[in-house]
Steps between C-alpha positions, in 0.01 A plus 500: 500500500206264505138552580310383803415188307843372592522623861224669697538715804808660651542545875570139623815510290606827662426366849669164431801650335526756782505216758769310305717799409385784724755421759777517238709808548675700233799358324822479702614828639803480281279599201482856643173565308400854411157606629239486225333833416147488366491655161235536227590201283308351219395135530529206265197448274468118460194376322218402730212284393167669597328351801155342440213735552421534874325751715768673699473516879725797533670762276797375289840500663819584323814272490827657396785268389858652475609515139849374582382163635586196288262389233480147647366654824250746352358240263428269786281751684131423533275806514225462765136595449436878540865575424635691203853595411620845591733688272662704779596399848352801680148415399524127587348322794741213489868499390732219388856632497844447645473556876651365823155492665389137538628381163311221327726464197875481478655614165844345491790632291853381455832682467651342188847532353672341203570131574884538511477746792735447796290676760261263689329731747424867570351676796172688496686815592733460200208439261312805629822713465513405135127574450533836669824602313760465783669164437843454656772242544471188276177628349617856424460459118196281511175590312153343511273427208117466548197480286248787517257303718779394742620862509156620605445221761841550668462875495183459716703317758848653480430835358609631155845369409813677378485549120880451491479153645164365401385467143161396361555240233250275300467167669614319180829692506595459864700182472702595194580846636632364825722246326668793315610654834583284803429786742149547368239289672122479482200466729241267345187330620568153634314313221709688237833334607695314230807272512739769370430705810680454836267564788692725751409434867387794705616477866570133419145427385395381155151421366659170373559383853327187626315671782467849348245724674386799282413718798867483627659605172603861411375472140144410596239767440195458728158558344203584717122552472404811681133594562466884512131522535331359812173455301681280254628286788151477642362399159778238465423367850137437422503384139613179337872438561755422226867490447641812343859380453523125442881495525731619780820547300669474154734254684340158545714239684273232358637570150873460592723207449872492589720249313852456627749342256829367628822363357698179551415268785734207549496344852831316472865525604570793734139617510387143604786482756382822674141367494618179669701686764295823559143389421294436194358855478834673562556627139181709512564665841530852365281503186209288617265793509565578137391152402230413742302811421475425126155397380678276255862399581700345213799276579728356234628190680755330275570198719296184543411363842586136571463282815832344392690838486807489727620776733669798328863443403482127604421315180389738221682517171609842380211689343261206534263616773218394720322634810395307811116493547506697822645800312146565373432663838682812370268526203198442729615771742528771233153432359576350162211488257655426160803297410690529173646163385706624200836468679811332364526261800145387533595169330831443693363213709288334238130439441417368838635812672314734261162316555563495875561875496185578295302286736634697796389827333157356440458397865596854599238636262764690295461545127788439257593575139800487269541130568280209602426135498524507122523748214131575482478564873811720510431731207141604577447844652423537867188715544415680817214746575533719804301812591373522143849482352564218249870404521655234275848347560677327220873412472764273356870420477664678206832318518588196292264203549735319729386716783132439445389137477121506504342301223170322433572230761776644727506778759737788485547874414336616178712613213391830334295473188442860405240435241290324768592756761395802298179330391411438865583853594272649229219255600536604874480868414180443302356320797580797733805352667823702568785260410822487711770317311809370686805349346781266613755640252860565426710563821754773474671743735433858390238758595421576137224312307652228279392520131394140499264571798382823344384320190294241689360744762389750230352222305246405763437871591400553141260206537330669790679414824467777764805394703801286386744391771822308500511225769848370412732792601744471783547879508272798416451589138353804316135588446312629199157618402404355164161493318328600825661214702757510780794279420747413784785287360603354833428553861793317663484216767228480762649202700831369361854488628707716263602760761871438442480513113504885467325813609231484226401153624430647845255744356141408394155632423156388610240655272161597636248548226163668564185426301179712533172457332664239270778720400875505586548843663832497678824308596702549813863385489598352836879466542695266724854399582634160611677492838592125486442193288125491577364829630428821312394820677343822367772735370619802688410830333853542367504145361159544342596833333819342358320201354213701354744742341696217348200314365318810368822595318525155354140535394580805294316739731 
């Protein structure tokens, strides 16, 4: 808490916040909240700087703050003049506690499971059944872990839980404990999320969603200021006004950045033919929302554009590719922000086509990395700051140099120099950036992680990368957590015509990474399936379960 030197007065905030949030009802009826019973409860005792000497205009009033409220909230409270902290709620004039009555603060939690969990969503009814000791069906054997503070907070809203199904566990042990038992999940404050958790949706809603609204979410605890003494209200109405609670939630959308990483894009052959005959944006028909809603959308486009590029199948040599300039409409339509140029085929049509392509990207306002107009241009990290998150992209081609021709005077993809790469990663971390490293690497057809890839991916993870992703794969590969980083060895194709080459080539991932307060906190695996040479669609539930089961097994989970 701070003294009145920082914020004076109190009531305007109550009135303003009441106008903004007073019409907000309780959380969705699906939460089935338990009525709160007033009990004699001790308050928190944060240190409060003494107010400067002043002749009081009325007797002191007492403010009670529930002990279970988060430290971040209680430490932000400003104590008004003529207010002192109460140790018990029954003697207080003003209460700050969990309550459905005109909430002014939304305390957001998340239902977190081990990352290799197949379940994507659960209903509020199923969650409450576990809490109350009557789980059934799929969740019959499930248990919940919570910290002591979370236990007390949720008990205020849902009632005391079943001891058989809910266990108080130190916060530092929650993640490791759940990974030891796949049917043991945890409820954690939103800001405590970490990449090794999978956030389970509740009634289809996740706090990681683009348009998430805390008041509509079953795991939001509403906090209210309730004035119990009319004299205290009268005093607050006639004295200097000040803001009691400067924040409205532990969830701040202005601190979130979503980065979507994708696999191979090659607008050639069958994909290009479908674009020519069915429309330039046809390939993204079913997955556009995944891409357009990203704050930062990464595309690994391996193919150069050229005004001299012929129609598909008319005059292109086998495995020497180009894209017609109008194909860029597809990349525009999905909201491209960043283009990786480390691909094998970037140099297929020579220097003029590469320079023409880079110029197109610059005119679009898109950033690029992993290749460029020369070696110096292509090897430098791409730095982006968004909502306070400092993201750095850096990448290269790890195959033999014939696939990466950038040098001091010529454009092309950049060959991997691991000494330089690791030096840059370390420098970026010291500067507060979170490095995302992407590779154009060995192509192989297996779900398992190839040892050659493992060596290089782990190398850059040890240097400080937070995410390492394979852009080269034509089918999904395994994942791994290593040295605190998430490694995904290959995502599969985004737009490429390999639908007839095998079932694995019809499967692919789009990885949605979430950053909060300059920290990587979560990754959502989006899964898709190709229906023709150009167009992927979201997988059915059965297809998704099958792919996740296969990939998680290949990952050793």
